[in-house]
VONU-204934 format. One record per residue: residue number from 1; residue in three letters; chain; x, y, z of N, C-alpha, C, O in turn. Coordinates in nm, 4 decimals, always signed. Atoms other than C-alpha are relative to their C-alpha. Example, Ala and Ser with C-alpha at 12.3 -4.5 7.8 and 13.67 -1.06 7.14 Angstrom:
BEGIN
PT:1:ala:A:+0.0890:-0.1190:+0.0000:+1.2300:-0.4500:+0.7800:+0.0900:+0.1200:+0.0000:+0.1936:+0.1181:+0.0665
PT:2:ser:A:-0.0820:-0.1190:-0.0060:+1.3670:-0.1060:+0.7140:-0.0770:+0.1090:+0.0730:-0.0261:+0.2198:+0.0899
END
This chain:
BEGIN
PT:1:met:A:-0.1043:+0.0350:-0.0954:-2.4706:+5.4363:-0.5454:+0.1040:-0.0854:-0.0718:+0.0686:-0.1730:-0.1507
PT:2:asn:A:-0.1100:+0.0689:+0.0657:-2.1324:+5.3063:-0.6567:+0.0428:-0.1202:+0.0849:+0.0856:-0.1030:+0.1990
PT:3:his:A:-0.0332:+0.1230:-0.0734:-2.0677:+4.9401:-0.5541:+0.1371:-0.0542:-0.0385:+0.1720:-0.1658:-0.0001
PT:4:lys:A:-0.1282:+0.0493:+0.0487:-1.7246:+4.9131:-0.7161:+0.0975:-0.0314:+0.1143:+0.1686:-0.1316:+0.1077
PT:5:gly:A:-0.0876:+0.0232:-0.1141:-1.5348:+4.9398:-0.3859:-0.0405:-0.1225:+0.0792:+0.0454:-0.1938:+0.1310
PT:6:phe:A:+0.0509:+0.1167:-0.0719:-1.7548:+4.6750:-0.2244:+0.0392:-0.1287:-0.0727:+0.0771:-0.2258:-0.0073
PT:7:glu:A:-0.0387:+0.1173:+0.0777:-1.6850:+4.4254:-0.5075:+0.1492:-0.0275:+0.0136:+0.1905:-0.1433:+0.0197
PT:8:leu:A:-0.1435:+0.0170:-0.0161:-1.3137:+4.4833:-0.4731:+0.0306:-0.0620:+0.1364:+0.1209:-0.1450:+0.1475
PT:9:ala:A:-0.0236:+0.0541:-0.1339:-1.3314:+4.4052:-0.1021:-0.0369:-0.1482:+0.0056:+0.0336:-0.2263:+0.0695
PT:10:ile:A:+0.0403:+0.1408:-0.0008:-1.5171:+4.0765:-0.1608:+0.1017:-0.0850:-0.0760:+0.1399:-0.1920:-0.0286
PT:11:ser:A:-0.0979:+0.0772:+0.0768:-1.2737:+3.9599:-0.4297:+0.1333:-0.0078:+0.0745:+0.2014:-0.1102:+0.0692
PT:12:thr:A:-0.1234:+0.0014:-0.0786:-0.9806:+4.0563:-0.2087:-0.0104:-0.1004:+0.1144:+0.0849:-0.1729:+0.1429
PT:13:met:A:+0.0203:+0.0954:-0.1094:-1.1270:+3.8565:+0.0802:+0.0066:-0.1439:-0.0510:+0.0648:-0.2302:+0.0147
PT:14:ile:A:-0.0036:+0.1347:+0.0583:-1.1749:+3.5521:-0.1436:+0.1427:-0.0395:-0.0334:+0.1841:-0.1518:-0.0043
PT:15:leu:A:-0.1397:+0.0289:+0.0324:-0.8161:+3.5748:-0.2705:+0.0835:-0.0214:+0.1257:+0.1708:-0.1081:+0.1270
PT:16:leu:A:-0.0714:+0.0192:-0.1265:-0.6857:+3.6101:+0.0853:-0.0322:-0.1357:+0.0608:+0.0567:-0.2051:+0.1101
PT:17:leu:A:+0.0409:+0.1301:-0.0537:-0.8849:+3.3070:+0.1960:+0.0656:-0.1145:-0.0776:+0.1150:-0.2096:-0.0171
PT:18:leu:A:-0.0663:+0.1029:+0.0809:-0.7522:+3.0978:-0.0935:+0.1502:-0.0045:+0.0272:+0.2094:-0.1122:+0.0327
PT:19:gly:A:-0.1428:-0.0060:-0.0317:-0.3983:+3.2156:-0.0176:+0.0329:-0.0656:+0.1325:+0.1337:-0.1354:+0.1444
PT:20:val:A:-0.0216:+0.0612:-0.1321:-0.4285:+3.1109:+0.3470:-0.0152:-0.1509:-0.0089:+0.0622:-0.2242:+0.0527
PT:21:ile:A:+0.0197:+0.1443:+0.0153:-0.5615:+2.7679:+0.2473:+0.1206:-0.0628:-0.0685:+0.1675:-0.1683:-0.0257
PT:22:val:A:-0.1188:+0.0507:+0.0696:-0.2714:+2.7168:+0.0042:+0.1210:+0.0024:+0.0923:+0.2020:-0.0902:+0.0909
PT:23:leu:A:-0.1122:-0.0106:-0.0938:-0.0255:+2.8345:+0.2699:-0.0043:-0.1115:+0.1039:+0.0987:-0.1719:+0.1337
PT:24:phe:A:+0.0114:+0.1099:-0.0965:-0.1596:+2.5849:+0.5260:+0.0319:-0.1339:-0.0648:+0.0977:-0.2180:-0.0034
PT:25:gly:A:-0.0318:+0.1238:+0.0716:-0.1408:+2.3065:+0.2684:+0.1486:-0.0152:-0.0230:+0.2029:-0.1246:-0.0083
PT:26:leu:A:-0.1445:+0.0030:+0.0233:+0.2177:+2.3948:+0.1866:+0.0764:-0.0281:+0.1289:+0.1722:-0.1054:+0.1291
PT:27:val:A:-0.0645:+0.0245:-0.1299:+0.3169:+2.4039:+0.5533:-0.0188:-0.1452:+0.0415:+0.0746:-0.2076:+0.0918
PT:28:tyr:A:+0.0263:+0.1403:-0.0347:+0.1530:+2.0642:+0.6092:+0.0907:-0.0939:-0.0789:+0.1491:-0.1863:-0.0223
PT:29:val:A:-0.0816:+0.0870:+0.0847:+0.3369:+1.9066:+0.3170:+0.1470:+0.0108:+0.0369:+0.2168:-0.0905:+0.0409
PT:30:leu:A:-0.1419:-0.0178:-0.0295:+0.6735:+2.0540:+0.4102:+0.0389:-0.0484:+0.1392:+0.1535:-0.0882:+0.1599
PT:31:thr:A:-0.0361:+0.0411:-0.1355:+0.6579:+1.9668:+0.7789:-0.0014:-0.1511:+0.0178:+0.1003:-0.2094:+0.0554
PT:32:asp:A:+0.0057:+0.1435:-0.0257:+0.5375:+1.6077:+0.7961:-0.0996:-0.0713:-0.0900:-0.1255:-0.1901:-0.0707
PT:33:gly:A:+0.1040:+0.0586:+0.0828:+0.2788:+1.5462:+0.5276:+0.0462:-0.1171:-0.0830:-0.0233:-0.2185:-0.0903
PT:34:phe:A:-0.0489:+0.1084:+0.0836:+0.4916:+1.3320:+0.2970:+0.0375:-0.1215:+0.0832:+0.0196:-0.2347:+0.0382
PT:35:thr:A:-0.0355:+0.1116:-0.0868:+0.6156:+1.1198:+0.5863:-0.1245:-0.0787:+0.0391:-0.1234:-0.2018:+0.0379
PT:36:lys:A:+0.1242:+0.0681:-0.0361:+0.2612:+1.0427:+0.6957:-0.0561:-0.0759:-0.1191:-0.1052:-0.1878:-0.1041
PT:37:phe:A:+0.0490:+0.0676:+0.1199:+0.1630:+0.9588:+0.3394:+0.0845:-0.1231:-0.0306:+0.0303:-0.2269:-0.0685
PT:38:gln:A:-0.0892:+0.1118:+0.0319:+0.4666:+0.7335:+0.2925:-0.0237:-0.1170:+0.0952:-0.0165:-0.2327:+0.0540
PT:39:arg:A:+0.0265:+0.1070:-0.0958:+0.3882:+0.5390:+0.6112:-0.1261:-0.0771:-0.0339:-0.1347:-0.1970:-0.0074
PT:40:thr:A:+0.1259:+0.0661:+0.0294:+0.0402:+0.4624:+0.4906:-0.0082:-0.0544:-0.1413:-0.1067:-0.1193:-0.1764
PT:41:ser:A:+0.0091:+0.0424:+0.1402:+0.1233:+0.3903:+0.1280:+0.0187:-0.1499:-0.0162:-0.0319:-0.2065:-0.1131
PT:42:gly:A:-0.0083:+0.1446:+0.0044:+0.2209:+0.0286:+0.1983:+0.1202:-0.0566:-0.0735:+0.1418:-0.1777:-0.0675
PT:43:thr:A:-0.1159:+0.0548:+0.0694:+0.5342:-0.0043:-0.0116:+0.1213:+0.0076:+0.0894:+0.1395:+0.1046:+0.1629
PT:44:leu:A:-0.1218:+0.0015:-0.0793:+0.8602:-0.1003:+0.1509:+0.1244:+0.0183:-0.0860:+0.2330:+0.0401:-0.0323
PT:45:ala:A:-0.1152:+0.0024:+0.0876:+1.0869:-0.0924:-0.1503:+0.0719:+0.1338:-0.0110:+0.1855:+0.1369:-0.0585
PT:46:gly:A:-0.0567:-0.1314:+0.0230:+1.1554:+0.2819:-0.1431:+0.1091:+0.0428:+0.0960:+0.1811:+0.1375:+0.0645
PT:47:ser:A:-0.0958:-0.0492:-0.0983:+1.3772:+0.3115:+0.1647:+0.1258:-0.0851:+0.0037:+0.1251:-0.2018:-0.0356
PT:48:ser:A:-0.1259:+0.0735:-0.0116:+1.7363:+0.2132:+0.2280:-0.0082:-0.1047:+0.1111:+0.0555:-0.2097:+0.1031
PT:49:glu:A:+0.0200:+0.1001:-0.1056:+1.6283:+0.0381:+0.5494:-0.0625:-0.1259:-0.0579:-0.0209:-0.2376:-0.0270
PT:50:ala:A:+0.0706:+0.1137:+0.0602:+1.3951:-0.1818:+0.3472:+0.0926:-0.0790:-0.0910:+0.0831:-0.2016:-0.0973
PT:51:ala:A:-0.0936:+0.0698:+0.0877:+1.6698:-0.2630:+0.0987:+0.0947:-0.0885:+0.0816:+0.1250:-0.2009:+0.0415
PT:52:gly:A:-0.0869:+0.0789:-0.0867:+1.8975:-0.3798:+0.3809:-0.0708:-0.1198:+0.0597:-0.0149:-0.2294:+0.0648
PT:53:val:A:+0.0778:+0.1096:-0.0571:+1.6260:-0.5889:+0.5430:-0.0322:-0.1033:-0.1076:-0.0253:-0.2236:-0.0825
PT:54:ser:A:+0.0302:+0.0918:+0.1101:+1.5291:-0.7377:+0.2071:+0.1215:-0.0868:-0.0332:+0.1082:-0.2066:-0.0583
PT:55:gln:A:-0.1230:+0.0763:+0.0267:+1.8913:-0.8396:+0.1475:+0.0248:-0.1023:+0.1105:+0.0633:-0.2158:+0.0823
PT:56:ala:A:-0.0175:+0.0934:-0.1119:+1.9119:-0.9962:+0.4953:-0.0985:-0.1152:-0.0110:-0.0642:-0.2295:+0.0191
PT:57:cys:A:+0.1008:+0.1055:+0.0146:+1.5913:-1.1878:+0.4270:+0.0341:-0.0938:-0.1161:+0.0099:-0.2142:-0.1076
PT:58:arg:A:-0.0439:+0.0857:+0.1126:+1.7246:-1.3133:+0.0916:+0.1113:-0.0943:+0.0440:+0.1136:-0.2112:+0.0056
PT:59:ile:A:-0.1103:+0.0829:-0.0499:+2.0376:-1.4391:+0.2658:-0.0544:-0.1090:+0.0925:-0.0120:-0.2243:+0.0849
PT:60:ala:A:+0.0594:+0.0990:-0.0908:+1.8291:-1.6099:+0.5369:-0.0751:-0.1063:-0.0792:-0.0727:-0.2236:-0.0419
PT:61:cys:A:+0.0726:+0.0960:+0.0829:+1.6160:-1.7744:+0.2685:+0.0974:-0.0947:-0.0704:+0.0752:-0.2158:-0.0738
PT:62:ala:A:-0.0988:+0.0818:+0.0708:+1.9193:-1.8957:+0.0715:+0.0694:-0.0971:+0.0948:+0.1052:-0.2081:+0.0554
PT:63:ala:A:-0.0665:+0.0841:-0.0990:+2.0743:-2.0346:+0.3909:-0.0980:-0.0931:+0.0713:-0.0579:-0.1694:+0.1592
PT:64:gln:A:+0.1045:+0.0799:-0.0645:+1.7421:-2.2018:+0.4891:-0.0057:+0.0267:+0.1502:-0.0271:-0.0653:+0.2292
PT:65:asp:A:+0.0010:-0.0418:-0.1399:+1.7546:-2.0071:+0.8187:-0.1419:+0.0413:+0.0397:-0.1801:+0.1574:+0.0244
PT:66:lys:A:+0.1388:-0.0267:-0.0358:+1.3964:-2.0350:+0.9451:-0.0123:+0.0930:+0.1195:-0.1082:+0.1696:+0.1279
PT:67:thr:A:+0.0076:-0.0855:-0.1179:+1.4708:-1.8616:+1.2744:+0.0036:+0.1466:-0.0400:-0.0774:+0.2259:+0.0080
PT:68:thr:A:-0.0072:-0.1390:+0.0455:+1.5737:-1.5394:+1.1025:-0.1167:+0.0333:-0.0913:-0.1781:+0.1391:-0.0778
PT:69:tyr:A:+0.1028:-0.0275:+0.1001:+1.3233:-1.5681:+0.8186:-0.1402:+0.0093:+0.0619:-0.2198:+0.0947:+0.0230
PT:70:cys:A:+0.1359:+0.0059:-0.0543:+1.0179:-1.6516:+1.0299:-0.0182:+0.0767:+0.1310:-0.1273:+0.1271:+0.1578
PT:71:cys:A:+0.0180:-0.0494:-0.1360:+1.0869:-1.5159:+1.3790:+0.0549:+0.1399:+0.0253:+0.0016:+0.2124:+0.1093
PT:72:arg:A:-0.0632:-0.1292:-0.0271:+1.3081:-1.2086:+1.3622:-0.0835:+0.1122:-0.0599:-0.1163:+0.1110:-0.1785
PT:73:asn:A:+0.0740:-0.1148:+0.0532:+1.1167:-0.8837:+1.3346:+0.0954:+0.1163:-0.0240:+0.1898:+0.1381:+0.0519
PT:74:phe:A:-0.0801:-0.1141:+0.0398:+1.2661:-0.5809:+1.1659:-0.0868:+0.1249:+0.0069:-0.2069:+0.1188:-0.0192
PT:75:thr:A:+0.0728:-0.1259:-0.0057:+1.1664:-0.2176:+1.2134:+0.0418:+0.0869:-0.1173:+0.1586:+0.1233:-0.1312
PT:76:ile:A:-0.0248:-0.0841:+0.1169:+1.1360:-0.0139:+0.8955:-0.0929:+0.1198:+0.0103:-0.2147:+0.1066:-0.0015
PT:77:gly:A:+0.0809:-0.1213:-0.0105:+1.0200:+0.3426:+0.9381:-0.0991:-0.0031:+0.1143:-0.2080:+0.0534:+0.1035
PT:78:gly:A:+0.0888:+0.0077:-0.1154:+0.8680:+0.2669:+1.2767:-0.1023:-0.1122:-0.0062:-0.1809:-0.1293:+0.0871
PT:79:val:A:+0.0951:+0.1104:+0.0165:+0.6703:-0.0325:+1.1457:+0.0767:-0.1309:+0.0103:+0.1778:-0.1496:-0.0574
PT:80:gln:A:-0.0668:+0.1285:-0.0159:+0.7655:-0.3831:+1.2570:-0.0517:-0.0977:-0.1043:-0.1720:-0.1070:-0.1288
PT:81:thr:A:+0.0361:+0.0952:+0.1040:+0.7709:-0.6490:+0.9874:+0.0925:-0.1210:+0.0071:+0.1954:-0.1182:+0.0747
PT:82:tyr:A:-0.0776:+0.1236:+0.0063:+0.9033:-0.9983:+0.9184:+0.0416:-0.0254:-0.1447:-0.0120:+0.0358:-0.2371
PT:83:cys:A:-0.0431:+0.0353:+0.1353:+1.0828:-1.1488:+0.6197:-0.1125:-0.0612:-0.0820:-0.1136:-0.0499:-0.2045
PT:84:ser:A:+0.1094:+0.0654:+0.0718:+0.7678:-1.3390:+0.5319:-0.1050:+0.0987:-0.0509:-0.2034:+0.0575:-0.1123
PT:85:asp:A:+0.0923:-0.1026:+0.0486:+0.5900:-1.0084:+0.4570:-0.0032:-0.0012:-0.1527:+0.1014:+0.0000:-0.2175
PT:86:ser:A:+0.0140:+0.0109:+0.1453:+0.4545:-1.0227:+0.1030:+0.0505:+0.1237:-0.0730:+0.0753:+0.1167:-0.1934
PT:87:arg:A:-0.0488:-0.1215:+0.0647:+0.5699:-0.6644:+0.0337:+0.1466:-0.0098:-0.0405:+0.1928:+0.0683:-0.1237
PT:88:phe:A:-0.1395:+0.0191:+0.0397:+0.9304:-0.7886:+0.0116:+0.0121:-0.0754:-0.1321:+0.1134:-0.0632:-0.2009
PT:89:asp:A:+0.0038:+0.0738:+0.1264:+0.8371:-1.0152:-0.2830:+0.1253:-0.0871:-0.0168:+0.1984:-0.0744:-0.1150
PT:90:leu:A:-0.1205:+0.0827:+0.0008:+1.1060:-1.2736:-0.2029:-0.0185:-0.1340:-0.0705:+0.0788:-0.1887:-0.1223
PT:91:asn:A:+0.0263:+0.1316:+0.0595:+0.9417:-1.5931:-0.3366:+0.0889:-0.1080:+0.0618:+0.1545:-0.1846:-0.0086
PT:92:cys:A:-0.0806:+0.0973:-0.0728:+1.1115:-1.8023:-0.0710:-0.0817:-0.1256:+0.0268:-0.2019:-0.1178:+0.0521
PT:93:ala:A:+0.0688:+0.1276:-0.0196:+1.0258:-2.1702:-0.0303:-0.0151:-0.0372:+0.1475:-0.0792:-0.1377:+0.1782
PT:94:leu:A:+0.0117:+0.0302:-0.1425:+1.0554:-2.1604:+0.3505:-0.1430:+0.0232:+0.0468:-0.2046:+0.1243:+0.0130
PT:95:glu:A:+0.1349:-0.0100:-0.0557:+0.7256:-2.2208:+0.5304:+0.0096:+0.0359:+0.1473:+0.0788:-0.0314:+0.2237
PT:96:cys:A:-0.0034:-0.0435:-0.1397:+0.6707:-2.0373:+0.8566:-0.1139:-0.0572:+0.0838:-0.1089:-0.0526:+0.2067
PT:97:glu:A:+0.1114:+0.0573:-0.0759:+0.3434:-2.2054:+0.9511:+0.0455:-0.1227:+0.0764:+0.1087:-0.2125:+0.0209
PT:98:gly:A:-0.0355:+0.1136:-0.0840:+0.3914:-2.4444:+1.2392:+0.1415:+0.0057:+0.0559:+0.1790:-0.0797:+0.1362
PT:99:phe:A:-0.1358:-0.0132:-0.0522:+0.7480:-2.3266:+1.3064:-0.0068:+0.0757:+0.1327:-0.0600:+0.1865:+0.1389
PT:100:ala:A:+0.0059:-0.0591:-0.1338:+0.7896:-2.2523:+1.6789:+0.1183:+0.0941:+0.0195:+0.2339:+0.0517:+0.0184
PT:101:cys:A:-0.1040:-0.1018:-0.0260:+0.9825:-1.9326:+1.7415:+0.0298:+0.0021:+0.1488:-0.0619:+0.0002:+0.2310
PT:102:met:A:-0.0403:-0.0059:-0.1398:+1.1776:-1.9206:+2.0644:-0.0037:+0.1463:+0.0447:+0.0566:+0.2321:-0.0198
PT:103:arg:A:+0.0144:-0.1389:-0.0495:+1.0918:-1.6075:+2.2643:+0.0800:+0.0192:+0.1244:+0.0811:+0.1285:+0.1809
END
C-alpha cells in the first residue's frame, strides 16, 4: 500500500496550522498588541506626553511649586501619575511627605 499521499496530507495540515498561528500572532501585534505591551513596560520616557509632563515637573521643581509637584496628577497613556514618580528621574529636592494637598 502506498502511504505517500497520506504523508503529504499530514505535512500540509501541520503547515496550515503553523500558518494560522502566525497569522493570529500578526493580527494581534498589528491591532493592539504593542499598545498593551507598552502600557505594561513601565517606562514613561518614550512618549511625547511624558516629555511634556516631565518638562512641567522640572519647571515646578525649579520654582519650588509643591502644589504642582506633589498634588497635581497627570494622565499619560491612560495612566495617572504625579511628578514625584521615580520613572521621571527628576532628582528634585522637594519633599511631598507631610504636604497637605487641597482637594
